[in-house]
C-alpha positions as YAML, in Angstrom:
chain: A
units: angstrom
residues:
- id: 1
  name: UNK
  ca: [-39.79, 1.26, -44.62]
- id: 2
  name: UNK
  ca: [-36.59, 1.38, -41.75]
- id: 3
  name: UNK
  ca: [-37.62, 4.02, -38.88]
- id: 4
  name: UNK
  ca: [-34.82, 5.45, -37.22]
- id: 5
  name: UNK
  ca: [-34.45, 4.89, -33.46]
- id: 6
  name: UNK
  ca: [-33.63, 8.20, -31.83]
- id: 7
  name: UNK
  ca: [-31.01, 8.35, -29.09]
- id: 8
  name: UNK
  ca: [-32.28, 10.27, -26.09]
- id: 9
  name: UNK
  ca: [-29.62, 13.69, -25.50]
- id: 10
  name: UNK
  ca: [-27.23, 13.42, -22.68]
- id: 11
  name: UNK
  ca: [-28.71, 16.36, -20.59]
- id: 12
  name: UNK
  ca: [-25.92, 18.91, -19.27]
- id: 13
  name: UNK
  ca: [-26.54, 17.54, -15.73]
- id: 14
  name: UNK
  ca: [-25.74, 14.46, -16.42]
- id: 15
  name: UNK
  ca: [-22.57, 15.48, -18.35]
- id: 16
  name: UNK
  ca: [-21.60, 17.15, -15.74]
- id: 17
  name: UNK
  ca: [-22.21, 14.44, -13.20]
- id: 18
  name: UNK
  ca: [-19.98, 12.14, -15.16]
- id: 19
  name: UNK
  ca: [-17.42, 14.97, -15.36]
- id: 20
  name: UNK
  ca: [-17.62, 15.10, -11.75]
- id: 21
  name: UNK
  ca: [-17.49, 11.43, -11.20]
- id: 22
  name: UNK
  ca: [-14.13, 10.86, -13.53]
- id: 23
  name: UNK
  ca: [-12.29, 14.12, -11.90]
- id: 24
  name: UNK
  ca: [-12.90, 12.20, -8.07]
- id: 25
  name: UNK
  ca: [-11.27, 9.07, -9.58]
- id: 26
  name: UNK
  ca: [-8.46, 11.06, -11.23]
- id: 27
  name: UNK
  ca: [-7.91, 12.72, -7.96]
- id: 28
  name: UNK
  ca: [-7.78, 9.35, -5.96]
- id: 29
  name: UNK
  ca: [-4.59, 9.56, -4.24]
- id: 30
  name: UNK
  ca: [-1.74, 7.33, -4.38]
- id: 31
  name: UNK
  ca: [-2.14, 6.49, -0.96]
- id: 32
  name: UNK
  ca: [-4.49, 3.86, -2.10]
- id: 33
  name: UNK
  ca: [-1.11, 1.48, -3.76]
- id: 34
  name: UNK
  ca: [1.84, 1.21, -1.68]
- id: 35
  name: UNK
  ca: [5.28, 0.37, -2.87]
- id: 36
  name: UNK
  ca: [7.71, -2.02, -0.57]
- id: 37
  name: UNK
  ca: [11.29, -2.40, -1.81]
- id: 38
  name: UNK
  ca: [13.05, -5.19, -0.14]
- id: 39
  name: UNK
  ca: [16.35, -5.64, 0.09]
- id: 40
  name: UNK
  ca: [18.35, -8.99, 0.33]
- id: 41
  name: UNK
  ca: [21.75, -9.66, 0.68]
- id: 42
  name: UNK
  ca: [22.51, -13.49, 0.35]
- id: 43
  name: UNK
  ca: [25.56, -15.63, 2.36]
- id: 44
  name: UNK
  ca: [28.00, -18.34, 1.02]
- id: 45
  name: UNK
  ca: [25.02, -20.41, -0.23]
- id: 46
  name: UNK
  ca: [23.10, -20.15, -3.31]
- id: 47
  name: UNK
  ca: [18.51, -19.95, -3.38]
- id: 48
  name: UNK
  ca: [17.47, -23.08, -5.45]
- id: 49
  name: UNK
  ca: [15.38, -22.99, -7.96]
- id: 50
  name: UNK
  ca: [11.88, -23.69, -6.53]
- id: 51
  name: UNK
  ca: [12.73, -22.20, -2.91]
- id: 52
  name: UNK
  ca: [9.66, -20.10, -1.48]
- id: 53
  name: UNK
  ca: [10.88, -17.05, 0.00]
- id: 54
  name: UNK
  ca: [8.41, -14.47, 1.40]
- id: 55
  name: UNK
  ca: [8.48, -11.10, 3.53]
- id: 56
  name: UNK
  ca: [5.80, -11.11, 6.39]
- id: 57
  name: UNK
  ca: [4.37, -8.68, 8.14]
- id: 58
  name: UNK
  ca: [2.72, -8.73, 10.89]
- id: 59
  name: UNK
  ca: [0.10, -5.75, 11.90]
- id: 60
  name: UNK
  ca: [-1.79, -4.66, 14.92]
- id: 61
  name: UNK
  ca: [-5.23, -6.40, 15.03]
- id: 62
  name: UNK
  ca: [-3.84, -9.66, 13.70]
- id: 63
  name: UNK
  ca: [-3.41, -8.79, 10.30]
- id: 64
  name: UNK
  ca: [-0.67, -10.78, 8.29]
- id: 65
  name: UNK
  ca: [0.56, -9.45, 4.87]
- id: 66
  name: UNK
  ca: [2.20, -12.44, 2.60]
- id: 67
  name: UNK
  ca: [4.46, -11.54, -0.24]
- id: 68
  name: UNK
  ca: [5.86, -13.25, -2.49]
- id: 69
  name: UNK
  ca: [9.63, -12.62, -2.98]
- id: 70
  name: UNK
  ca: [11.32, -15.90, -5.07]
- id: 71
  name: UNK
  ca: [9.01, -16.34, -8.33]
- id: 72
  name: UNK
  ca: [10.77, -20.22, -8.67]
- id: 73
  name: UNK
  ca: [14.24, -18.62, -10.32]
- id: 74
  name: UNK
  ca: [17.81, -18.93, -8.45]
- id: 75
  name: UNK
  ca: [19.91, -16.52, -6.48]
- id: 76
  name: UNK
  ca: [23.34, -16.04, -6.72]
- id: 77
  name: UNK
  ca: [25.41, -16.72, -3.13]
- id: 78
  name: UNK
  ca: [27.01, -13.73, -2.07]
- id: 79
  name: UNK
  ca: [24.59, -11.15, -4.09]
- id: 80
  name: UNK
  ca: [22.40, -8.74, -2.99]
- id: 81
  name: UNK
  ca: [18.04, -8.93, -4.76]
- id: 82
  name: UNK
  ca: [16.04, -5.58, -4.56]
- id: 83
  name: UNK
  ca: [12.42, -6.69, -5.39]
- id: 84
  name: UNK
  ca: [9.89, -3.96, -5.75]
- id: 85
  name: UNK
  ca: [6.49, -5.17, -4.13]
- id: 86
  name: UNK
  ca: [3.01, -3.46, -4.42]
- id: 87
  name: UNK
  ca: [0.71, -3.92, -2.18]
- id: 88
  name: UNK
  ca: [-2.85, -3.69, -2.87]
- id: 89
  name: UNK
  ca: [-3.93, -2.18, 0.75]
- id: 90
  name: UNK
  ca: [-1.73, 0.86, 1.51]
- id: 91
  name: UNK
  ca: [0.47, -0.43, 4.37]
- id: 92
  name: UNK
  ca: [0.51, 2.33, 7.74]
- id: 93
  name: UNK
  ca: [3.84, 1.43, 9.03]
- id: 94
  name: UNK
  ca: [2.72, 3.05, 12.22]
- id: 95
  name: UNK
  ca: [0.33, -0.19, 12.73]
- id: 96
  name: UNK
  ca: [3.24, -2.78, 11.94]
- id: 97
  name: UNK
  ca: [3.72, -5.04, 15.07]
- id: 98
  name: UNK
  ca: [6.92, -7.01, 13.54]
- id: 99
  name: UNK
  ca: [7.79, -8.32, 9.61]
- id: 100
  name: UNK
  ca: [9.72, -11.49, 8.69]
- id: 101
  name: UNK
  ca: [11.60, -13.34, 5.80]
- id: 102
  name: UNK
  ca: [9.65, -16.97, 5.60]
- id: 103
  name: UNK
  ca: [11.70, -19.62, 3.61]
- id: 104
  name: UNK
  ca: [10.91, -23.44, 2.37]
- id: 105
  name: UNK
  ca: [13.85, -24.93, 0.57]
- id: 106
  name: UNK
  ca: [13.02, -26.44, -2.92]
- id: 107
  name: UNK
  ca: [14.30, -29.97, -1.92]
- id: 108
  name: UNK
  ca: [14.56, -31.53, 1.67]
- id: 109
  name: UNK
  ca: [18.26, -32.15, 1.63]
- id: 110
  name: UNK
  ca: [19.25, -28.28, 0.13]
- id: 111
  name: UNK
  ca: [21.89, -26.64, 2.68]
- id: 112
  name: UNK
  ca: [21.19, -24.27, 5.21]
- id: 113
  name: UNK
  ca: [19.82, -20.71, 3.85]
- id: 114
  name: UNK
  ca: [22.28, -17.43, 4.88]
- id: 115
  name: UNK
  ca: [20.36, -14.17, 5.06]
- id: 116
  name: UNK
  ca: [23.31, -11.75, 5.49]
- id: 117
  name: UNK
  ca: [21.00, -8.55, 6.04]
- id: 118
  name: UNK
  ca: [17.35, -8.04, 4.89]
- id: 119
  name: UNK
  ca: [15.31, -4.81, 5.27]
- id: 120
  name: UNK
  ca: [12.42, -3.39, 3.28]
- id: 121
  name: UNK
  ca: [11.24, 0.52, 2.44]
- id: 122
  name: UNK
  ca: [8.00, 1.41, 2.03]
- id: 123
  name: UNK
  ca: [6.67, 4.93, 0.21]
- id: 124
  name: UNK
  ca: [3.46, 6.48, -0.38]
- id: 125
  name: UNK
  ca: [1.79, 9.48, -0.87]
- id: 126
  name: UNK
  ca: [5.57, 10.88, -2.50]
- id: 127
  name: UNK
  ca: [6.67, 10.62, 1.48]
- id: 128
  name: UNK
  ca: [10.58, 9.70, 1.99]
- id: 129
  name: UNK
  ca: [10.84, 6.27, 2.04]
- id: 130
  name: UNK
  ca: [11.33, 4.46, 5.41]
- id: 131
  name: UNK
  ca: [12.40, 1.47, 6.50]
- id: 132
  name: UNK
  ca: [10.16, -0.85, 8.62]
- id: 133
  name: UNK
  ca: [10.98, -0.52, 11.81]
- id: 134
  name: UNK
  ca: [14.01, 0.54, 11.36]
- id: 135
  name: UNK
  ca: [15.77, -2.39, 11.72]
- id: 136
  name: UNK
  ca: [16.99, -5.47, 9.44]
- id: 137
  name: UNK
  ca: [17.25, -9.22, 9.88]
- id: 138
  name: UNK
  ca: [19.97, -11.63, 9.51]
- id: 139
  name: UNK
  ca: [20.41, -15.37, 10.31]
- id: 140
  name: UNK
  ca: [20.39, -18.39, 8.69]
- id: 141
  name: UNK
  ca: [17.15, -21.27, 8.12]
- id: 142
  name: UNK
  ca: [17.37, -24.70, 7.55]
- id: 143
  name: UNK
  ca: [15.34, -26.00, 5.32]
- id: 144
  name: UNK
  ca: [11.86, -24.30, 6.37]
- id: 145
  name: UNK
  ca: [11.51, -21.09, 8.87]
- id: 146
  name: UNK
  ca: [11.41, -17.67, 9.56]
- id: 147
  name: UNK
  ca: [13.48, -14.83, 10.58]
- id: 148
  name: UNK
  ca: [11.43, -11.69, 12.53]
- id: 149
  name: UNK
  ca: [11.90, -8.63, 14.40]
- id: 150
  name: UNK
  ca: [11.12, -8.68, 18.18]
- id: 151
  name: UNK
  ca: [7.24, -8.40, 18.51]
- id: 152
  name: UNK
  ca: [6.00, -4.51, 19.23]
- id: 153
  name: UNK
  ca: [4.02, -4.52, 22.40]
- id: 154
  name: UNK
  ca: [0.85, -3.32, 21.83]
- id: 155
  name: UNK
  ca: [1.10, -0.30, 24.19]
- id: 156
  name: UNK
  ca: [3.88, 1.05, 21.93]
- id: 157
  name: UNK
  ca: [1.30, 1.02, 19.29]
- id: 158
  name: UNK
  ca: [-1.46, 3.32, 20.45]
- id: 159
  name: UNK
  ca: [-2.04, 6.73, 19.01]
- id: 160
  name: UNK
  ca: [-1.30, 9.46, 22.04]
- id: 161
  name: UNK
  ca: [-2.40, 12.49, 19.57]
- id: 162
  name: UNK
  ca: [-4.42, 12.99, 16.38]
- id: 163
  name: UNK
  ca: [-1.96, 13.52, 14.13]
- id: 164
  name: UNK
  ca: [-0.25, 9.76, 14.89]
- id: 165
  name: UNK
  ca: [-4.03, 9.02, 12.92]
- id: 166
  name: UNK
  ca: [-3.44, 11.25, 10.21]
- id: 167
  name: UNK
  ca: [-3.93, 9.62, 6.73]
- id: 168
  name: UNK
  ca: [-3.22, 12.88, 4.87]
- id: 169
  name: UNK
  ca: [-6.59, 12.80, 3.09]
- id: 170
  name: UNK
  ca: [-9.07, 15.50, 3.83]
- id: 171
  name: UNK
  ca: [-12.12, 14.10, 1.51]
- id: 172
  name: UNK
  ca: [-12.83, 10.93, 4.13]
- id: 173
  name: UNK
  ca: [-12.37, 13.51, 7.02]
- id: 174
  name: UNK
  ca: [-10.16, 14.32, 10.13]
- id: 175
  name: UNK
  ca: [-9.01, 11.33, 11.87]
- id: 176
  name: UNK
  ca: [-9.13, 11.14, 15.61]
- id: 177
  name: UNK
  ca: [-6.83, 9.47, 18.78]
- id: 178
  name: UNK
  ca: [-9.79, 7.78, 20.64]
- id: 179
  name: UNK
  ca: [-8.26, 4.45, 22.48]
- id: 180
  name: UNK
  ca: [-11.51, 3.85, 24.24]
- id: 181
  name: UNK
  ca: [-13.75, 4.99, 21.61]
- id: 182
  name: UNK
  ca: [-16.47, 2.10, 19.62]
- id: 183
  name: UNK
  ca: [-15.44, 1.84, 16.60]
- id: 184
  name: UNK
  ca: [-11.74, 2.37, 16.88]
- id: 185
  name: UNK
  ca: [-9.12, 0.20, 15.29]
- id: 186
  name: UNK
  ca: [-6.26, -1.54, 16.78]
- id: 187
  name: UNK
  ca: [-4.57, 1.57, 17.14]
- id: 188
  name: UNK
  ca: [-7.19, 3.55, 18.95]
- id: 189
  name: UNK
  ca: [-7.77, 5.48, 16.09]
- id: 190
  name: UNK
  ca: [-11.68, 6.26, 14.72]
- id: 191
  name: UNK
  ca: [-11.93, 7.12, 11.11]
- id: 192
  name: UNK
  ca: [-13.32, 11.22, 10.53]
- id: 193
  name: UNK
  ca: [-16.78, 11.98, 8.62]
- id: 194
  name: UNK
  ca: [-16.28, 12.22, 5.24]
- id: 195
  name: UNK
  ca: [-16.74, 15.51, 3.97]
- id: 196
  name: UNK
  ca: [-20.03, 16.24, 2.66]
- id: 197
  name: UNK
  ca: [-20.28, 18.95, -0.79]
- id: 198
  name: UNK
  ca: [-23.11, 20.74, -2.09]
- id: 199
  name: UNK
  ca: [-24.91, 19.14, -4.63]
- id: 200
  name: UNK
  ca: [-23.83, 18.36, -8.21]
- id: 201
  name: UNK
  ca: [-19.86, 18.70, -6.57]
- id: 202
  name: UNK
  ca: [-17.73, 16.27, -5.25]
- id: 203
  name: UNK
  ca: [-14.95, 16.25, -3.21]
- id: 204
  name: UNK
  ca: [-11.47, 16.67, -4.40]
- id: 205
  name: UNK
  ca: [-8.35, 15.75, -2.57]
- id: 206
  name: UNK
  ca: [-5.85, 19.29, -2.30]
- id: 207
  name: UNK
  ca: [-8.81, 20.66, -4.28]
- id: 208
  name: UNK
  ca: [-11.85, 20.60, -1.85]
- id: 209
  name: UNK
  ca: [-15.35, 20.79, -3.38]
- id: 210
  name: UNK
  ca: [-15.14, 21.38, -7.16]
- id: 211
  name: UNK
  ca: [-18.77, 22.01, -9.55]
- id: 212
  name: UNK
  ca: [-18.79, 21.91, -13.31]
- id: 213
  name: UNK
  ca: [-17.76, 24.83, -13.53]
- id: 214
  name: UNK
  ca: [-14.34, 24.74, -11.96]
- id: 215
  name: UNK
  ca: [-14.07, 20.98, -13.80]
- id: 216
  name: UNK
  ca: [-14.05, 23.13, -17.07]
- id: 217
  name: UNK
  ca: [-11.10, 24.94, -15.83]
- id: 218
  name: UNK
  ca: [-9.00, 22.15, -15.28]
- id: 219
  name: UNK
  ca: [-6.73, 21.40, -18.17]
- id: 220
  name: UNK
  ca: [-7.08, 18.23, -19.98]
- id: 221
  name: UNK
  ca: [-3.89, 16.14, -20.59]
- id: 222
  name: UNK
  ca: [-3.63, 15.17, -24.14]
- id: 223
  name: UNK
  ca: [-4.10, 11.88, -25.48]
- id: 224
  name: UNK
  ca: [-1.02, 9.71, -26.55]
- id: 225
  name: UNK
  ca: [-0.05, 9.42, -30.14]
- id: 226
  name: UNK
  ca: [-1.12, 6.72, -31.93]
- id: 227
  name: UNK
  ca: [1.70, 4.65, -33.07]
- id: 228
  name: UNK
  ca: [1.52, 4.33, -37.02]
...
């Protein structure tokens, strides 16, 4: 005799919690990812296949991001490359001290490589794209080296008002500019205190604290049609 196994019913409270967690994840702002577009105009020599090219971003506090731009392919001479780069961590342009283009030739006998013009634009949160440090690079690299912008002084990157520290997110609290406060980052910014919602509610960007009743009123996008 087979005894049927009864599956415990999920309570409405648990369903509400799961729905709120899903809503919270769905409302996570796009600031969690940044998109950088790099433009490089080459000179009279092509980039040989197998050469290494990467964007290096130096930030306050000593952090360095190394973002590959070439993936083994060759680049034509006198051409413009537009390379989209996805950043796993959000990048605040205000924390950038300098950036550079690193190059390593595929072969020791490769001719010097010329960069006529190179810059990077970052866009996030739907804001207007802005050029990194409002500058571009140009020059010639023989075999291996880096073209870099001048180093910004630490003082020029320190915040002066709370608005300089605002990350445009509400649920994680209001950031403050307090350079000499314990816990301040390299720019002098102090994190805010995350919003604490009432029981059974979660904080949603641009919507505030939401409970099960508010969640049920949010329209659910229809599932994509399954191709036959």
